[in-house]
N, C-alpha and C positions, 0 to 999 in steps of 0.2 A: 598269307593268312589274314592280313589286314583287309585285303580286298573281299574275302569271303565274309568277314564280320560286317563290313560296310554294306555289302550287297544284301546280307541277311537283315540288317537294320532297315534298309530301304524297302525291302519286301514286307517287313512287319509294318512299317509306316504306311505303305500302300494299302495293306489289308485293313488297317484301322481307318483309313480315309474313306473306304467304301464298305463300312462295317455291315450294312444291311443287305448288300448285294453279294451273293455267292459267286466265286470266280469259276468260270467254265475252264476245265482242264482240256488242253489240246491233245487229241489222240494221235500220237506220232506213229505208233506201231499198231495197226488195226488187228493184226493176227493175235498179238499178245493181249490186246484189250478184249477181244472176243473170247479168249480162253479164261478170263477172270470169272470168279464165281458171280452168278447173278446175270451174266450176259449169255444166256442159253441160245437165243435165236436173234437174228438181225432185226426181226420185227419187234421183239421186246425191247431191244436197245434203242431202236428208232422211236418207239413209243416213249421211252424214258427221256430221250433227247428232245422230243417234241414237247413233252410236258415241261421240261426245263425251259425251253424256248418260250412257251406260253407264259410261264412265270415271269420271265424277263420282260415280255410284252406288257404284262399287268403292271410291273414295277415302272416301266417306261411311262405308261399312261398316268400313274399316280404322280411321278416326278414332273411330267409335263404340266399337269394341272397345278401343282405347287409353283412351278416356274411362271405360269400365266398369272397366278394370284400375286406373286411377288413383283412381276413386271408391271402390274396395274397399281400395286401398293406403293412402289418407290416414287413414281411421279406425283402421287397424291401427297406423300410425305414432303417431297421437295417443294411443292406448291404451298403447303401449309407453312413450311419454314420460311419461304419468301414472304408470305403474308405477315408472319410474326416479326421478321426483321423490319418490315415496313411499319408495322404498328409500334415497334420499339423506337424507331426514329420519330414517329409522330406523338409519342406519349408525353414529351416535354412541351409540346405546343398546346395552344388553347383552341386551335381550329379543328372542327370536326372533320373526320375523314369521310369522303363520299365514296360509296362502293355499291356493287350489285351482289346480292347473295342468292343462292339457289333455294327456291321454294320446293320445286318438284323437278322432274326430268324436263329439261329445256324451258323451265319457267323461272325467271329471275325477278327480283324486286330491288328497287333502288333504295338505299339506306344511307343515313347520316350517322356515323359512329363517333361518339365523343372520345377524346383521349382517355385511355385506360391502362392500368398496369395488370389487369386480370384478363384471362381468356379461358374459354371452355373447350376441351378437347374430347372428341369421341374416342373412347378406348376400345370399342367393340362390344359385342353382346349387349347392345342398347345401354351402354354405360357412358356417361359424360361426367367429367370432373373439371372443376375450376382450378386453374394454376396461375401463378405469377408468370409474366411473359418470359422471364429468364429461366424458370423451372420448366416451362413448356418447351422452350427452345432446346434446353439440355436433353429433355426426354425425347424429343423428336430427332435430334442429332444422333442420340444413342440408337433409336429405332431404325433410323436410316442406315447407320453403320451395320447394324445387325442384319437388316434386310439385304444389303449389298453383299455381305459375307455369305449369307444363306444362298443368294442367287449364284454366286461364284461356285459355292460348294455343289449346288444342284447341277450346274453346267459340267463340273468335273464328273459327278456321278452319272450324268447322262452320257458323257463321252465313254466312261468305263463300261456302261451298259451296252453301248453300241459295239464295243470290242467283244463283249460277251455274246451278243447276237451273232457276230461274224464267226467267232470260234465255234459256237454251237451249230451254225449252219454248215460250216466246213466239216465238222465232225459227222453230222448227219449225212452229208454227201460222201464222205470217205467210207462210212459204214455201209451205205447203200451200194456204192461201187464195189466194195469188198464182197458183198452178198451177190451181186450180179456176176462177178468173176468166179466166185465159188460155184454158183449154179451152172454157169456155162462150162466150167471144168468138170462138174459132175455129169452134165449132159454129154460131154465129149467122151468121158470114161464109159458111160452106159452105152453109147452108140458104138464105141470101139469093142466092148465086150460082146455086143450082139452080132457083130460082123466077123 
């Protein structure tokens, strides 16, 4: 009994983990599946399965785009954190920091930055705010942790989605093969009746 409860909890946790992605049910018994209401013809069932497959493809495209965005965002956050740590080391000295900063794509300018305890961060949507270096570092560390967690979650969702592709493709093949067998059986019966 305890095994059933634990496996039930694991199943519930798995469904919560991939909340937005519907699970493809494997068609074990095609004959019983085709007798269910709404499964009138093999063509109709194949159309439904293909529609489900296309939805999975669309979800995969969206998740892949999010993954690319996160993969480009994480190195930027890391780089900004490194710069903040360097500025924090230099803020107690009186020597200005020599650096190059980006003006435009592939255009850099040499600059001399005096020691400071304030920095400005781009937050997105053309918004920039001034922070103390410690506050900025805490914010960026939080953003880095969140982005890393989201990337891991996206990887899991993409793996789950790939499983759904496979299940749907196998179901389509099984229904198609069932229909081919049924047609060949019908043709054999018709030819046996004619002779």
